[in-house]
DOVEX-621456 format. One record per residue (C-alpha): residue in one letter; y, z, x. Coordinates in steps of 0.2 Angstrom, whole numbers, padded with zeros to 4 digits, always signed. Layout:
BEGIN
aYZX
...
//
This chain:
BEGIN
m-0159+0366+0071
i-0162+0355+0087
s-0162+0337+0083
k-0178+0327+0086
e-0169+0316+0099
t-0165+0331+0110
i-0182+0338+0109
k-0189+0321+0114
r-0177+0321+0129
i-0182+0338+0134
f-0200+0333+0134
s-0197+0317+0144
v-0186+0325+0157
s-0196+0341+0160
c-0209+0342+0174
i-0224+0352+0169
e-0229+0356+0187
e-0212+0361+0192
v-0209+0373+0177
i-0226+0381+0179
g-0223+0382+0198
d-0208+0393+0194
f-0220+0407+0189
i-0237+0403+0198
f-0241+0396+0215
l-0248+0379+0213
k-0258+0369+0226
k-0260+0350+0225
s-0278+0345+0221
g-0280+0326+0219
l-0270+0320+0205
n-0268+0338+0198
y-0262+0355+0203
r-0272+0371+0204
g-0267+0389+0203
l-0273+0407+0200
s-0273+0411+0181
p-0259+0422+0176
f-0269+0428+0161
s-0284+0436+0170
n-0287+0444+0187
e-0297+0431+0197
k-0299+0426+0215
t-0304+0408+0213
p-0290+0397+0205
s-0295+0391+0188
l-0279+0385+0181
i-0277+0366+0181
v-0260+0357+0178
s-0260+0338+0175
p-0243+0330+0178
i-0249+0313+0171
k-0255+0320+0154
k-0242+0334+0155
i-0254+0347+0150
w-0262+0363+0158
k-0279+0372+0155
d-0284+0390+0161
f-0303+0390+0161
s-0304+0409+0164
s-0295+0413+0148
g-0297+0397+0138
k-0279+0395+0135
g-0270+0378+0137
g-0258+0366+0130
n-0241+0358+0135
i-0226+0364+0144
i-0220+0373+0128
t-0236+0382+0125
f-0236+0389+0143
l-0219+0396+0141
m-0224+0404+0124
e-0240+0411+0132
h-0233+0417+0148
e-0215+0421+0144
n-0218+0426+0126
y-0204+0414+0121
t-0203+0407+0103
y-0204+0388+0101
v-0185+0387+0100
e-0182+0399+0115
s-0194+0388+0126
l-0184+0372+0121
h-0167+0381+0126
y-0175+0387+0142
l-0180+0369+0147
a-0163+0362+0142
k-0154+0375+0153
k-0166+0371+0167
y-0163+0352+0166
d-0145+0353+0161
i-0148+0345+0144
k-0135+0349+0131
i-0143+0354+0114
q-0138+0343+0100
e-0139+0351+0083
e-0143+0341+0067
k-0130+0349+0057
k-0112+0349+0062
n-0107+0367+0058
t-0123+0373+0068
f-0117+0363+0083
i-0100+0370+0082
r-0108+0388+0081
k-0119+0383+0096
i-0103+0378+0106
d-0096+0396+0101
h-0112+0404+0108
e-0111+0395+0124
n-0093+0400+0126
l-0098+0418+0123
y-0112+0416+0136
l-0100+0409+0149
i-0088+0424+0146
q-0102+0437+0148
d-0107+0428+0164
y-0089+0428+0171
a-0087+0447+0166
k-0103+0451+0176
c-0097+0442+0191
f-0080+0450+0189
f-0087+0468+0187
m-0099+0466+0202
k-0084+0460+0213
q-0074+0475+0208
l-0088+0487+0213
s-0092+0479+0230
d-0075+0472+0236
t-0061+0484+0230
k-0057+0501+0236
e-0056+0508+0219
g-0074+0501+0215
q-0081+0508+0231
e-0073+0525+0230
k-0076+0527+0211
g-0091+0516+0206
l-0102+0516+0221
i-0100+0534+0225
y-0105+0538+0207
l-0120+0526+0208
m-0126+0530+0225
k-0122+0548+0228
q-0122+0556+0211
r-0136+0546+0203
g-0145+0541+0219
i-0147+0523+0216
n-0149+0511+0231
m-0140+0495+0234
k-0156+0485+0231
i-0157+0491+0213
i-0138+0489+0211
h-0140+0470+0216
q-0156+0468+0206
f-0148+0474+0190
e-0131+0466+0194
l-0122+0483+0191
g-0103+0482+0192
f-0087+0492+0189
a-0073+0491+0176
p-0056+0496+0185
f-0044+0508+0178
s-0031+0494+0175
w-0026+0492+0157
n-0030+0473+0156
k-0035+0467+0173
f-0051+0458+0167
t-0042+0450+0152
e-0028+0443+0163
n-0040+0436+0176
a-0051+0428+0162
l-0036+0420+0154
k-0031+0413+0171
k-0049+0405+0173
g-0046+0396+0156
f-0054+0407+0144
q-0046+0408+0126
i-0040+0424+0120
q-0049+0422+0103
d-0066+0420+0113
l-0062+0435+0123
k-0060+0445+0108
k-0076+0439+0100
s-0085+0444+0116
g-0081+0462+0113
l-0073+0463+0131
t-0055+0462+0125
g-0046+0472+0112
f-0029+0469+0103
k-0017+0482+0097
r+0002+0481+0093
s+0003+0463+0099
n-0004+0468+0116
h-0022+0464+0123
f-0032+0476+0133
d-0049+0478+0142
c-0062+0487+0131
f-0070+0493+0147
r-0060+0503+0159
k-0064+0517+0171
r-0083+0513+0169
v-0098+0509+0179
m-0105+0493+0170
f-0123+0489+0166
p-0125+0471+0161
i-0138+0468+0147
h-0149+0452+0149
d-0159+0442+0136
l-0177+0437+0140
s-0171+0422+0149
g-0159+0432+0161
r-0143+0428+0153
v-0130+0442+0151
i-0127+0445+0132
g-0117+0462+0133
f-0113+0477+0143
g-0115+0496+0143
g-0102+0506+0152
r-0103+0524+0158
n-0087+0533+0159
i-0084+0541+0177
d-0066+0548+0173
n-0070+0567+0171
s-0052+0570+0165
s-0053+0557+0151
r-0058+0561+0133
s-0067+0544+0131
i-0085+0544+0126
k-0098+0545+0140
y-0107+0528+0136
l-0099+0513+0127
n-0109+0497+0122
s-0101+0480+0119
s-0097+0477+0101
e-0109+0466+0091
n-0106+0447+0091
d-0116+0431+0088
i-0126+0434+0104
f-0127+0453+0105
r-0136+0463+0092
k-0140+0481+0099
s-0154+0483+0087
k-0163+0468+0093
i-0162+0470+0112
l-0169+0482+0125
y-0161+0486+0142
g-0171+0481+0157
l-0184+0470+0148
f-0179+0454+0158
q-0183+0464+0174
a-0198+0472+0167
k-0207+0459+0157
k-0219+0453+0171
n-0224+0470+0175
i-0227+0475+0157
l-0238+0460+0155
k-0247+0464+0172
e-0250+0482+0168
d-0252+0480+0149
l-0241+0495+0146
c-0222+0499+0143
y-0213+0515+0146
l-0198+0517+0134
v-0184+0528+0140
e-0167+0533+0132
g-0154+0528+0145
y-0149+0515+0158
t-0150+0526+0173
d-0168+0531+0168
v-0173+0513+0169
l-0165+0511+0186
s-0172+0527+0193
l-0190+0523+0188
h-0188+0505+0195
q-0183+0513+0211
s-0198+0524+0211
g-0210+0509+0209
i-0212+0511+0190
k-0205+0494+0184
n-0213+0492+0167
v-0199+0502+0159
v-0186+0498+0146
s-0172+0507+0137
s-0166+0506+0119
s-0148+0507+0126
g-0143+0524+0119
t-0146+0518+0101
s-0160+0524+0089
l-0176+0514+0091
t-0178+0500+0078
i-0192+0490+0071
d-0185+0474+0079
q-0186+0483+0096
i-0204+0489+0094
l-0209+0471+0089
l-0200+0465+0105
i-0211+0476+0115
k-0226+0471+0105
r-0223+0453+0111
f-0228+0459+0129
t-0240+0474+0126
k-0247+0484+0112
s-0247+0500+0123
i-0231+0510+0123
v-0227+0527+0131
l-0212+0537+0125
f-0203+0544+0140
y-0189+0553+0132
d-0180+0568+0139
g-0189+0585+0138
d-0174+0594+0129
r-0173+0597+0110
s-0164+0581+0107
g-0177+0571+0116
i-0191+0579+0107
k-0182+0575+0090
a-0180+0557+0095
s-0198+0556+0100
l-0204+0563+0083
r-0192+0552+0074
v-0200+0536+0080
i-0219+0540+0080
n-0222+0534+0063
m-0212+0518+0066
i-0223+0514+0081
l-0239+0518+0073
e-0235+0507+0058
q-0234+0492+0070
e-0252+0495+0076
m-0247+0500+0093
d-0257+0511+0105
l-0244+0526+0107
r-0244+0540+0120
i-0229+0552+0122
l-0224+0562+0137
f-0221+0580+0135
f-0212+0592+0147
y-0210+0611+0145
n-0195+0613+0155
g-0183+0600+0148
e-0185+0587+0163
d-0179+0569+0161
p-0185+0553+0168
d-0171+0552+0181
y-0175+0570+0188
l-0193+0566+0189
a-0191+0550+0197
k-0181+0558+0211
k-0193+0573+0212
y-0209+0564+0215
s-0215+0549+0226
s-0221+0533+0217
s-0240+0538+0217
q-0236+0557+0213
l-0225+0551+0198
r-0239+0540+0191
e-0252+0554+0193
f-0240+0567+0185
l-0236+0555+0170
g-0254+0552+0167
k-0257+0571+0165
k-0242+0574+0154
s-0246+0559+0142
y-0253+0564+0125
h-0257+0555+0109
f-0246+0560+0094
i-0257+0573+0087
s-0258+0583+0103
f-0239+0580+0106
k-0235+0588+0089
k-0247+0602+0092
k-0238+0606+0108
i-0221+0606+0100
y-0228+0618+0087
e-0235+0630+0101
k-0218+0629+0110
f-0206+0633+0096
h-0217+0642+0083
q-0228+0658+0082
d-0245+0657+0075
d-0239+0656+0057
p-0252+0649+0044
m-0239+0641+0033
k-0230+0633+0047
k-0247+0626+0054
s-0251+0619+0037
f-0234+0610+0037
l-0238+0603+0054
v-0255+0597+0049
l-0248+0588+0034
n-0235+0580+0045
i-0249+0574+0056
l-0259+0567+0041
k-0243+0558+0035
s-0242+0550+0053
i-0261+0545+0052
s-0258+0537+0035
k-0246+0525+0043
i-0260+0518+0054
p-0266+0501+0046
n-0283+0502+0056
l-0296+0511+0046
l-0307+0515+0062
q-0292+0522+0071
r-0288+0533+0056
e-0305+0540+0056
l-0305+0544+0074
y-0288+0553+0073
i-0295+0563+0058
q-0309+0569+0069
e-0297+0573+0083
t-0286+0583+0071
s-0301+0592+0064
k-0306+0597+0082
l-0289+0603+0088
f-0285+0613+0072
q-0303+0619+0068
l-0302+0612+0050
r-0316+0603+0040
q-0315+0584+0040
e-0318+0584+0021
v-0302+0594+0018
l-0292+0583+0029
i-0299+0567+0021
s-0295+0574+0004
e-0277+0578+0009
l-0275+0561+0017
e-0282+0552+0001
r-0269+0562-0009
i-0255+0556+0003
n-0261+0538+0001
k-0262+0539-0018
k-0244+0546-0018
k-0238+0532-0006
k-0247+0519-0017
l-0238+0526-0032
y-0221+0525-0024
k-0225+0507-0019
k-0230+0502-0036
i-0215+0510-0043
e-0204+0501-0030
n-0212+0484-0034
h-0213+0486-0053
p-0207+0469-0060
i-0194+0477-0071
l-0186+0485-0056
l-0187+0470-0046
n-0180+0458-0059
s-0167+0470-0067
e-0155+0483-0061
r-0155+0492-0078
n-0167+0506-0074
n-0157+0511-0058
t-0141+0519-0064
l-0133+0519-0047
l-0135+0501-0044
l-0129+0497-0062
l-0113+0508-0059
e-0110+0499-0042
k-0111+0482-0051
k-0098+0488-0064
l-0086+0494-0050
i-0088+0477-0042
q-0084+0468-0058
l-0069+0479-0061
i-0062+0475-0044
l-0065+0456-0047
n-0057+0456-0064
y-0044+0469-0064
g-0042+0473-0045
n-0023+0471-0045
k-0020+0479-0062
m-0008+0495-0061
l-0015+0511-0067
k-0005+0523-0078
k-0004+0538-0067
e+0008+0553-0068
g+0020+0556-0054
p+0030+0544-0043
h+0015+0536-0035
t+0007+0521-0043
t-0010+0513-0039
t-0021+0498-0043
v-0039+0498-0049
f-0045+0492-0032
e-0034+0505-0023
e-0042+0519-0034
i-0059+0513-0030
f-0056+0510-0012
h-0048+0527-0009
t-0062+0536-0018
f-0075+0528-0007
q-0065+0532+0008
d-0062+0550+0003
y-0080+0554-0001
n-0087+0542+0013
f-0097+0532+0000
r-0107+0517+0004
f-0115+0505-0009
s-0134+0507-0009
l-0136+0488-0011
d-0132+0477+0004
s-0126+0463-0007
h-0114+0475-0016
q-0107+0482+0001
k-0105+0464+0008
i-0094+0459-0007
f-0084+0475-0006
d-0081+0473+0013
k-0075+0455+0010
i-0063+0462-0004
c-0057+0475+0009
l-0053+0462+0022
q-0043+0453+0009
k-0033+0469+0003
e-0017+0463+0012
n-0016+0450-0001
i-0015+0462-0016
g-0001+0458-0027
k+0000+0440-0021
k-0013+0434-0033
p-0018+0439-0050
s-0036+0441-0046
f-0049+0443-0032
v-0059+0428-0026
v-0075+0432-0016
e-0086+0419-0010
g-0103+0419-0019
e-0097+0430-0033
k-0091+0421-0049
k-0080+0429-0061
k-0088+0433-0077
k-0080+0427-0094
y-0077+0441-0107
y-0076+0435-0125
s-0066+0444-0139
l-0076+0450-0153
s-0069+0438-0166
q-0082+0442-0179
w-0075+0460-0181
n-0057+0454-0182
k-0061+0443-0197
k-0068+0459-0206
g-0051+0468-0202
i-0058+0479-0189
e-0047+0480-0173
v-0057+0482-0156
s-0047+0487-0141
s-0051+0477-0125
q-0058+0485-0109
e-0042+0480-0100
e-0032+0491-0113
n-0042+0506-0109
i-0045+0502-0090
d-0038+0519-0084
r-0050+0530-0095
y-0064+0517-0092
l-0062+0517-0073
m-0061+0536-0071
d-0077+0538-0082
i-0086+0525-0071
l-0080+0534-0055
l-0086+0551-0061
r-0103+0545-0066
y-0104+0536-0049
k-0100+0552-0040
t-0113+0562-0050
q-0127+0549-0047
y-0122+0548-0028
i-0123+0567-0026
l-0140+0567-0036
k-0146+0554-0023
l-0141+0566-0009
i-0149+0581-0017
q-0166+0571-0018
k-0164+0567+0000
e-0161+0585+0005
i-0176+0590-0005
l-0187+0578+0005
n-0180+0585+0021
f-0184+0603+0015
q-0202+0598+0012
k-0204+0590+0029
e-0195+0603+0039
i-0206+0616+0048
r-0192+0627+0055
r-0187+0642+0044
d-0168+0642+0050
k-0167+0623+0046
n-0174+0626+0029
q-0161+0639+0025
m-0147+0627+0030
i-0155+0613+0019
l-0156+0626+0004
k-0138+0630+0006
k-0133+0612+0006
i-0144+0608-0010
m-0135+0623-0019
y-0118+0616-0014
l-0122+0599-0019
t-0129+0605-0036
n-0113+0615-0040
l-0103+0600-0036
k-0114+0589-0048
n-0112+0603-0061
e-0093+0602-0060
l-0093+0583-0061
n-0104+0584-0077
k-0091+0596-0085
k-0078+0583-0082
l-0089+0571-0091
h-0093+0584-0105
r-0111+0585-0100
y-0117+0603-0099
v-0134+0602-0092
//
C-alpha cells in the first residue's frame, strides 16, 4: 500500500498540463490549455486543462477530473497504476506503509532493471554482432519478412549461442546472481549458472506502461532439439495468464478503432502491424485466460479471433468462444477454408485489401460453428443436432437477454428450426445449469467437505503426512520407505494432483522440505497446525484395548491410497463422459469410449483390492 505522504508528493510534483500533453496536443488559451477530445471525434477543441485548479474537463464526452482520473480514463490504468506511472515520470520513489511490502517493491524494481538491461543486451546482440546479424536478422528479415522499423518498434533482439554470455555481462554490471535467477533469465545446474535463452530471436513483452516484464524466444537452430518457442518463467512481475503481447503498442489503436484482433503468435502481431493493422495482440502462445479477456475489455468490448485456419487454430477458437461470450464481449471469428494464418495473409494483401478481406471472412459464433460443421461433416441429422445443442450452450453463456433472443432468431433462420423448439431446449439447458450451480453453492457443500469423498481423502492424506510423514512403513524386501515417500511416489507415478488448491499448496511446501526428511520427527508447514489425537481412555477402563492409528499405519495408508485412486479415476470417467456428450466427430467418440472402458476396468480392479465387488 502506497503511503499517504508519497501520494501527496506525487500530486504536488505532477504537472497536469504536462502529463495530458504527453497524450494530446494542448494549446495555451489564457490561464488554461485547450485540446481536441481523445474520447470523441471532433474538429473544434473542447477539452480544457486548468493548471491552477489541477483539473481537466472534456465537454464533448462529459468526462473530467484530476490527473489520476485522466490516466484512468485515457490509458485504462487502475488508481495504483496511475500513481506508479506519475512516480516514474517525476522520479519519485514509492514508499510503502508496511516494511515487508516495501522490501517486495525493491525486489520488483530489481527485476524491472534486469529485464530492461536484458532487452538492451539482446538488441545490441542483434544489431552489432556478426552472429546476431547472420542468424537473427536473416531469420527476421528474410525468413519472416519483418522490416527494421518494426524490429526497432518492438525492440526485438537476439540471444547468442554462448552458454552464459548474458549472465556474465549482467554480473559485471553489478546485478546479483539471486536476482538474475528470479528474473527467469539465468538458470543454475551442477554449481554452474547458464543463460536460459540461447540461440533464439528475442521478443520483449511489455506491461501497459511500456516496461519490459519478460521475454519470448524463438529457436532458430534447426539442428537443436529445443522447443520452438520459450517464454520467461513466471516471477513477481511476469504472469503469462495476465499479459498480452503487443498490448502496449496496440492500446491506442484499439481505443481509436474500438476493436481488438486476437492472434496466437508473436510474428502474427508483427506482420499485421507492418501491414497497417495495429490494433492486434497475442496471448503469447498460451491458452487464452479470463484475465486476458478482461484486459482487452478495459480497452474495447469488440474482439475478433484471428487464429490460424488449420485444425489446431479452429479448436483453439472453439475453446475460447464461451469464455468471451460470458464476459459480454462482441465477438467475431475469422474462418479460412485453406488453413491460412495471419502472417501469410499479411504478406499476401496490401493494408486496404487485407481489411476488406478480413471483413468478408468475419463471422459471429453461430455462423462460424455452422461453417466448421459444413467443412468437416456430411449432412448427418444426429451430428447437426449436436451442433445446435453446442450453439445453444454458447447462447446460454450470454448474460444479456436481448442478445440471447437475437441469437436464437439467427439460429432458427440458419438451421430452419422453429424458435419455440430452440427456446424450449435453451430453457432446459439453463435449468440444468441452475441446478448445478445450486448444488455447487449448497451450504452443506460450502461449509463442509464431508460430502465430497475425494476432498475428504485428500485431507486425510495431508494429515497423515503432517503427523506420520517420517514414519517407516513395514514393507517386504530390502527397500524401505516412509509414509511421505509412499504418498509422494504414488502421486508422481499416477500424475495425480490435489483437486483443492489449498491442499496442493500444502503438499508442494512439504515436497520443498523433503530434503529434511529424517532430520525432524514431524513436518511443520506454515498455515497448517498439527491436530492433537487423544487416546480413548474410557475404553481402556472397561478392559478393552484399542489399537492406535499409528500402529496400523501401513494398512491404513494403503486403504486410503486405494480409495483415493478409485475416486480419482471416477472423476476422470465423469470428465470423459462429458467430453463424449459434447463431441460431434464419430472417430473422436470411439476414442473417448475406449478410454472410458479402460478407466472403468481400472476402477473395478481397484475395487477388488478394496473387497468391493460392484
